[in-house]
VOTORKE-561926 format. One line per 10 residues: number of its first residue (from 1); their letters; for each residue x negated, y, z negated of N, C-alpha, C. Coordinates in nm, 3 decimals, decimal comma, padded with zeros to 5 digits. Atoms other than C-alpha are relative to their C-alpha. Example, Ala and Ser with C-alpha at 12.3 -4.5 7.8 and 13.67 -1.06 7.14 Angstrom:
BEGIN
1) as) -00,089 -00,119 00,000 -01,230 -00,450 -00,780 -00,090 00,120 00,000  00,082 -00,119 00,006 -01,367 -00,106 -00,714 00,077 00,109 -00,073
***
This chain:
BEGIN
1) mtpaapians) 00,080 -00,026 -00,074 -02,389 -23,772 10,089 00,043 00,086 00,070  -00,105 -00,056 -00,088 -02,288 -23,481 10,304 -00,161 00,047 00,058  00,083 -00,088 -00,089 -02,531 -23,395 10,620 -00,046 00,179 00,007  00,018 -00,142 -00,037 -02,709 -23,067 10,664 00,053 00,076 00,182  00,030 00,026 -00,090 -02,636 -22,904 10,965 -00,114 00,017 00,082  00,151 00,103 -00,152 -02,841 -23,037 11,323 -00,049 00,168 -00,028  00,089 -00,152 -00,016 -03,140 -22,768 11,303 00,010 00,053 00,131  -00,047 -00,093 -00,205 -03,097 -22,720 11,697 00,087 00,059 00,084  -00,063 -00,111 00,057 -02,801 -22,599 11,651 00,091 00,104 -00,071  00,032 -00,077 00,071 -02,836 -22,321 11,471 00,010 00,131 00,047
11) tspmgwfsri) 00,000 -00,125 -00,073 -02,780 -21,988 11,547 -00,120 00,126 -00,043  00,105 -00,137 00,104 -03,055 -21,779 11,304 -00,122 -00,112 -00,011  00,161 00,059 -00,027 -03,429 -21,847 11,365 -00,031 -00,061 -00,172  00,053 00,055 00,132 -03,534 -22,073 11,054 -00,122 00,018 -00,021  00,109 -00,009 00,032 -03,859 -22,057 10,918 -00,067 -00,173 -00,067  00,097 00,078 00,046 -04,118 -22,343 10,827 00,101 -00,058 -00,138  -00,056 00,049 00,128 -03,957 -22,373 10,481 00,132 -00,036 00,009  -00,164 -00,049 -00,020 -03,576 -22,299 10,581 00,025 -00,202 00,038  -00,039 00,148 -00,121 -03,621 -22,648 10,850 -00,020 -00,076 -00,145  00,058 00,153 00,052 -03,792 -22,885 10,595 00,128 00,023 -00,151
21) dawldskgkg) -00,149 00,046 00,090 -03,493 -22,815 10,318 00,059 -00,029 00,073  -00,122 00,060 -00,079 -03,246 -22,841 10,593 -00,076 -00,139 00,041  00,057 00,181 00,015 -03,414 -23,210 10,646 00,003 -00,070 -00,069  00,037 00,031 00,077 -03,483 -23,288 10,352 00,167 -00,038 -00,110  -00,137 00,009 00,038 -03,093 -23,183 10,241 00,067 -00,084 00,105  -00,077 00,133 -00,101 -03,017 -23,459 10,566 00,006 -00,114 -00,042  00,092 00,115 00,020 -03,251 -23,668 10,427 00,084 -00,108 -00,144  -00,090 00,090 00,114 -02,988 -23,724 10,064 -00,185 00,007 -00,089  00,079 -00,008 00,071 -03,155 -23,699 09,749 -00,101 -00,051 -00,024  00,130 00,066 -00,026 -03,383 -23,983 09,793 -00,163 00,090 00,058
31) awiaamvlgf) 00,151 -00,110 -00,058 -03,609 -23,747 09,989 -00,055 00,068 -00,087  00,023 -00,127 00,090 -03,594 -23,466 09,770 -00,037 -00,097 -00,121  00,051 00,094 00,066 -03,689 -23,748 09,527 -00,195 -00,098 00,064  00,227 -00,013 -00,101 -04,006 -23,866 09,773 -00,066 00,036 -00,009  00,059 -00,178 -00,017 -04,080 -23,534 09,815 -00,100 00,018 -00,155  00,079 -00,083 00,100 -04,163 -23,442 09,513 -00,066 -00,080 -00,091  00,052 00,099 00,050 -04,308 -23,787 09,380 -00,158 -00,015 00,109  00,162 -00,008 -00,115 -04,573 -23,747 09,678 -00,066 00,156 -00,050  00,045 -00,068 00,075 -04,604 -23,440 09,567 -00,105 00,010 -00,112  00,094 00,010 00,129 -04,747 -23,499 09,225 -00,099 -00,155 00,059
41) vffwpvglaf) 00,190 00,041 -00,002 -04,972 -23,726 09,337 -00,089 00,025 00,116  00,092 -00,057 -00,098 -05,139 -23,568 09,661 -00,088 00,086 -00,095  00,051 -00,088 00,110 -05,132 -23,284 09,436 00,084 00,094 -00,078  -00,087 -00,038 00,049 -05,002 -23,180 09,167 00,083 00,109 -00,055  -00,135 -00,102 00,021 -04,832 -22,852 09,164 00,065 00,034 00,136  -00,078 00,110 -00,089 -04,708 -22,994 09,479 00,177 00,018 -00,095  -00,111 00,050 00,033 -04,469 -23,155 09,294 00,070 00,088 -00,101  -00,053 -00,082 00,102 -04,436 -22,916 09,026 00,084 00,116 00,025  -00,101 -00,061 -00,073 -04,279 -22,674 09,277 00,132 -00,082 00,047  -00,102 00,083 -00,002 -04,063 -22,961 09,395 00,074 00,018 -00,108
51) vfymtvnnkw) -00,107 00,014 00,069 -03,933 -23,001 09,099 00,119 00,176 -00,079  -00,104 -00,134 00,032 -03,866 -22,611 09,022 00,075 00,043 00,096  -00,094 -00,058 -00,074 -03,718 -22,577 09,348 00,143 -00,008 00,028  -00,126 -00,020 00,028 -03,474 -22,773 09,323 00,093 00,021 -00,154  -00,106 -00,023 00,130 -03,361 -22,734 08,963 00,038 00,184 -00,042  -00,076 -00,141 -00,035 -03,352 -22,340 09,064 00,118 00,043 00,092  -00,017 00,008 -00,069 -03,202 -22,361 09,306 00,156 -00,115 00,031  -00,062 00,078 00,018 -02,935 -22,637 09,193 00,039 -00,145 00,112  -00,020 00,056 -00,056 -03,025 -22,888 09,431 00,112 -00,129 00,006  -00,057 00,077 00,018 -02,915 -23,160 09,274 00,028 -00,061 -00,168
61) skkmlgrnca) -00,020 00,016 00,091 -02,916 -23,108 08,913 00,135 -00,006 -00,109  -00,075 00,036 00,023 -02,590 -23,040 08,890 00,099 -00,096 00,008  -00,075 00,151 -00,028 -02,440 -23,265 09,076 -00,018 -00,126 -00,033  00,021 00,091 00,070 -02,645 -23,539 08,908 00,016 -00,025 -00,170  00,012 -00,001 00,148 -02,641 -23,444 08,554 00,173 00,068 -00,062  -00,141 -00,022 00,097 -02,325 -23,252 08,502 00,153 -00,073 00,022  -00,139 00,036 -00,024 -02,045 -23,414 08,646 -00,019 -00,180 -00,133  00,105 00,115 00,048 -02,233 -23,754 08,478 00,050 00,007 -00,154  -00,024 -00,070 00,163 -02,239 -23,581 08,144 00,119 00,074 -00,018  -00,187 -00,053 00,042 -01,880 -23,407 08,136 00,099 -00,087 00,026
71) nrrnrrnnmm) -00,106 00,109 -00,030 -01,730 -23,746 08,246 00,005 -00,063 -00,153  00,029 00,060 00,138 -01,902 -23,893 07,910 00,025 00,011 -00,113  -00,025 -00,018 00,148 -01,864 -23,672 07,687 00,189 00,007 00,000  -00,159 00,041 -00,027 -01,483 -23,667 07,826 00,072 -00,069 -00,046  -00,001 00,110 00,016 -01,461 -24,003 07,781 00,027 -00,054 -00,168  00,007 00,079 00,153 -01,605 -23,989 07,418 00,158 00,105 -00,072  -00,109 -00,064 00,030 -01,315 -23,704 07,330 00,113 -00,066 -00,001  -00,067 00,066 -00,020 -01,046 -23,919 07,467 00,017 -00,113 -00,118  -00,008 00,053 00,115 -01,155 -24,158 07,275 -00,007 -00,017 -00,184  -00,002 00,003 00,175 -01,192 -23,997 06,905 00,111 00,083 00,014
81) ntysssgnta) -00,124 -00,060 00,022 -00,892 -23,854 06,980 00,114 -00,108 -00,048  -00,056 00,069 00,037 -00,708 -24,080 06,800 00,180 00,039 -00,018  -00,127 -00,036 00,065 -00,358 -23,916 06,670 00,093 00,057 00,131  -00,107 -00,058 -00,101 -00,251 -23,852 07,050 00,196 -00,131 -00,004  -00,141 00,159 00,008 00,110 -24,019 07,062 -00,018 -00,083 00,079  -00,023 00,097 -00,069 00,162 -24,315 07,325 00,099 -00,011 00,057  -00,173 -00,002 -00,043 00,506 -24,251 07,338 00,044 -00,123 -00,038  -00,037 00,131 00,083 00,565 -24,532 07,131 00,006 00,026 -00,135  -00,033 -00,058 00,140 00,713 -24,467 06,811 -00,041 -00,136 -00,069  00,013 00,131 00,097 00,700 -24,833 06,613 -00,174 00,047 00,079
91) fdaykedtlr) 00,154 -00,022 -00,007 00,306 -24,838 06,794 -00,046 00,098 -00,096  00,038 -00,144 00,085 00,239 -24,453 06,685 00,031 -00,031 -00,179  -00,021 00,000 00,193 00,369 -24,546 06,299 -00,143 -00,064 -00,003  00,131 00,137 00,073 00,154 -24,879 06,299 -00,177 00,048 00,047  00,148 00,002 00,038 -00,141 -24,732 06,435 -00,040 00,176 -00,095  00,009 -00,115 00,097 -00,115 -24,403 06,228 -00,029 -00,083 -00,172  00,006 00,079 00,112 -00,036 -24,681 05,886 -00,112 -00,056 00,014  00,173 00,039 -00,012 -00,392 -24,830 06,018 -00,107 00,113 -00,020  00,129 -00,045 00,045 -00,589 -24,587 06,030 00,015 00,026 -00,120  -00,010 -00,033 00,123 -00,466 -24,447 05,679 -00,069 -00,100 -00,113
101) rledeqqsfe) 00,072 00,064 00,035 -00,583 -24,740 05,583 -00,088 -00,032 -00,029  00,138 00,035 00,013 -00,891 -24,797 05,750 -00,109 00,133 -00,099  00,086 -00,146 00,055 -00,954 -24,397 05,607 -00,069 -00,023 -00,155  -00,002 00,010 00,130 -00,874 -24,494 05,249 -00,134 -00,121 -00,018  00,127 00,071 -00,002 -01,094 -24,789 05,294 -00,160 00,012 -00,003  00,155 -00,064 -00,122 -01,391 -24,623 05,431 -00,022 00,117 -00,143  00,001 -00,172 00,090 -01,309 -24,359 05,148 -00,077 -00,137 -00,132  00,015 00,093 00,104 -01,344 -24,660 04,880 -00,194 -00,050 -00,061  00,077 00,093 -00,006 -01,615 -24,845 05,058 -00,095 00,165 -00,097  00,155 -00,105 00,033 -01,841 -24,473 04,971 00,013 00,008 -00,131
111) aflqrlrdak) 00,063 -00,057 00,194 -01,743 -24,421 04,646 -00,048 -00,113 -00,062  00,051 00,063 00,098 -01,817 -24,767 04,529 -00,188 -00,040 00,061  00,100 -00,041 -00,049 -02,176 -24,709 04,752 -00,072 00,095 -00,112  00,048 -00,132 00,135 -02,223 -24,402 04,515 00,009 -00,023 -00,119  00,003 00,104 00,168 -02,158 -24,619 04,207 -00,114 -00,054 00,035  00,063 00,063 -00,022 -02,422 -24,829 04,291 -00,146 00,007 00,053  00,065 -00,033 00,080 -02,656 -24,614 04,351 -00,055 00,085 -00,114  -00,020 -00,082 00,178 -02,604 -24,386 04,054 -00,065 -00,112 -00,075  00,023 00,131 00,058 -02,613 -24,733 03,935 -00,158 -00,043 -00,040  00,182 00,000 -00,089 -02,991 -24,786 04,057 -00,060 00,074 -00,034
121) dksefddfme) 00,147 -00,089 00,076 -03,110 -24,438 03,947 00,015 -00,026 -00,129  00,028 00,009 00,082 -03,029 -24,512 03,659 -00,020 -00,086 -00,087  00,117 00,089 00,019 -03,159 -24,817 03,555 -00,106 -00,016 00,027  00,122 -00,051 -00,007 -03,455 -24,667 03,757 -00,039 00,081 -00,139  00,061 -00,112 00,121 -03,432 -24,419 03,520 -00,060 -00,036 -00,178  -00,014 00,084 00,136 -03,397 -24,639 03,223 -00,149 -00,104 -00,014  00,126 00,086 -00,006 -03,673 -24,833 03,326 -00,174 00,060 -00,059  00,125 -00,144 -00,036 -03,958 -24,502 03,382 00,059 00,043 -00,167  00,040 -00,064 00,125 -03,837 -24,366 02,990 -00,014 -00,109 -00,084  00,009 00,088 00,096 -03,874 -24,718 02,821 -00,204 -00,061 00,059
131) drakaaasag) 00,046 00,018 00,020 -04,205 -24,750 03,026 -00,074 00,150 -00,067  00,091 -00,114 00,071 -04,327 -24,406 02,904 00,031 00,006 -00,166  00,054 00,019 00,148 -04,260 -24,464 02,556 -00,074 -00,085 -00,031  00,133 00,145 00,029 -04,433 -24,812 02,543 -00,105 00,065 00,007  00,036 -00,020 00,004 -04,666 -24,583 02,681 -00,069 00,110 -00,150  00,020 -00,139 00,150 -04,662 -24,279 02,408 -00,001 -00,101 -00,122  00,074 00,081 00,125 -04,687 -24,604 02,140 -00,127 -00,090 -00,009  00,113 00,076 -00,010 -04,923 -24,802 02,254 -00,137 00,126 -00,014  00,092 -00,111 00,059 -05,174 -24,422 02,255 00,033 00,032 -00,097  -00,028 -00,036 00,154 -04,963 -24,326 01,937 -00,111 -00,176 -00,101
141) netredeked) 00,041 00,179 00,088 -05,132 -24,726 01,787 -00,138 00,049 00,003  00,081 -00,064 -00,035 -05,434 -24,614 01,952 -00,146 00,108 -00,101  00,036 -00,102 00,071 -05,475 -24,295 01,771 -00,022 -00,041 -00,144  -00,016 00,025 00,147 -05,388 -24,440 01,434 -00,147 -00,120 -00,026  00,068 00,055 -00,003 -05,658 -24,700 01,486 -00,137 00,065 -00,003  00,098 -00,070 -00,011 -05,951 -24,470 01,560 -00,003 00,061 -00,115  00,000 -00,054 00,137 -05,842 -24,259 01,231 -00,032 -00,142 -00,068  00,129 00,131 00,108 -05,911 -24,591 01,026 -00,096 -00,032 00,011  00,071 00,010 00,004 -06,151 -24,624 01,145 -00,144 00,126 00,006  00,093 -00,090 00,001 -06,321 -24,290 01,121 00,004 00,010 -00,196
151) a) -00,048 00,009 00,192 -06,167 -24,312 00,714 -00,112 -00,041 -00,003
***
């Protein structure tokens, strides 16, 4: 936190809004958050005005969110960038071999899962067709019995 310049030493006359802004800046993010919460507690439009003002004037949105999200994104990209060289050729060869083996295993496992799904689908479809054939056969028997009774 960097405190704002002291209010008493300012050369230009400041309005009440600028004085409040400078005072809250000198107290840090906690003061801004407390003012926003108190604004919502006592009169919700004041709290909403604080949220709007802090967002539009970048009081803490870029500092609070931008750096953390960028660091997290960079860390994730660095972890996902597995093909970068470590400088050790033996390790790089081992890493490439291991990654290739893992990718092959993943592809074969996904193919296995697809075969299982296909077999399950075929089994369910065969059961459906068998039930349908039984229902059609029993309906056919009922109509034959009705015809015999009518004759």
